[in-house]
C-alpha positions, 0 to 999 in steps of 0.5 A, spaced: 499 500 499 502 505 497 499 511 502 495 510 508 487 510 508 483 513 514 477 510 517 473 513 523 466 510 526 461 516 529 455 515 531 452 517 538 454 515 545 452 508 546 452 505 539 458 500 539 463 505 536 468 502 541 468 495 539 466 496 532 472 499 532 476 494 535 473 489 532 474 492 524 482 493 526 482 485 529 479 483 522 484 487 517 490 485 521 487 477 520 488 479 513 495 482 513 494 490 513 497 494 518 493 497 522 493 504 527 487 504 531 486 510 535 481 515 538 478 521 540 478 526 544 485 522 545 490 518 541 496 521 544 499 522 552 496 530 551 490 529 546 488 524 553 488 530 558 485 534 554 480 528 554 479 527 561 478 535 562 473 534 556 469 528 560 470 529 567 464 532 571 466 538 575 462 543 580 465 548 574 460 548 567 464 547 561 463 553 556 460 551 549 465 555 546 471 552 551 468 546 549 469 546 542 476 549 542 478 543 546 476 537 542 479 542 536 486 543 541 485 535 542 484 534 534 490 538 532 495 534 537 492 527 534 492 528 528 499 532 527 502 526 532 499 520 530 495 520 524 498 523 519 505 520 520 501 513 520 498 514 513 504 517 510 507 509 512 501 507 508 497 504 515 490 504 514 488 508 521 481 507 524 479 512 528 473 512 533 470 519 532 473 525 528 471 533 526 463 529 525 462 528 532 464 536 533 459 537 528 454 533 530 455 535 538 456 541 538 454 543 532 447 540 532 447 538 539 448 545 543 446 548 537 453 553 535 453 555 528 455 549 523 461 554 519 464 556 525 465 548 528 467 546 521 472 553 521 475 551 527 475 544 526 479 545 519 484 549 523 486 544 527 486 538 522 488 543 515 486 538 509 486 532 512 479 528 511 477 520 512 477 516 506 470 513 509 466 514 515 461 509 518 456 512 521 453 507 527 445 509 528 441 507 532 435 510 536 436 516 541 432 511 547 436 505 546 443 509 546 441 511 553 439 505 554 445 502 553 450 507 556 446 506 562 447 499 562 454 500 561 455 504 567 451 500 571 456 494 569 462 497 569 460 500 576 462 508 572 459 515 572 457 516 566 461 522 563 460 530 562 457 529 554 453 522 556 449 525 562 446 531 558 438 529 556 434 526 551 434 532 547 440 534 546 442 527 544 437 526 539 439 532 537 446 529 536 443 523 532 438 527 527 445 531 526 449 526 524 443 523 520 443 531 516 451 530 515 450 523 511 446 527 506 451 531 504 458 526 505 458 521 500 464 518 504 459 516 510 455 510 510 450 509 515 449 502 518 442 500 522 445 498 528 440 497 533 437 491 531 443 487 529 447 483 533 454 485 534 457 479 528 452 482 524 454 489 524 462 488 523 460 483 517 457 488 514 463 493 516 468 489 513 465 487 507 464 495 505 471 496 507 474 490 504 471 493 497 473 500 498 480 498 499 480 493 493 477 499 489 482 504 491 489 499 492 486 494 486 488 488 491 
């Protein structure tokens, strides 16, 4: 592979992105691809510190503009220190969340100007955009139940973003669906009524076809 390939997974909290990203990376490694699995916010030590600040509940409210800029700061570090170097080495990068998350959460969810959110993030990432994005779409009620069940199972508190109300999370989901309408790279995976394995099989078939078309493997 002469150049890398950038795959992102998007979707509301509780949609199964972490599990599917891990399984996708494992599947590609079994096919002898060189794969980097990462996440946002985070991905590098400094970006992970920013993640902690964003997600840890606090008595001090997180201002919307602060939230937008913190995500963009983490993303700039992540892109320049990890993602771009990996792509330059010809690796497949699988990333849980990217700019689409900021558009959905801070733009649609918080109601901030979409152009502003986009411009800030484009400054952070330069000209980098995913080659392919999987949008794991689940009904809002389902994703909220998953978050609650996961918190109970792990005996952990839900984070600052997850704790927002139903209306916020539903706006996020609808925002993602709007973004998918205008971005051909986004493939919607309807995940509510499917098993983990069914979702993974659908994703790997799509990705393998994309890689074969891109690199004539």
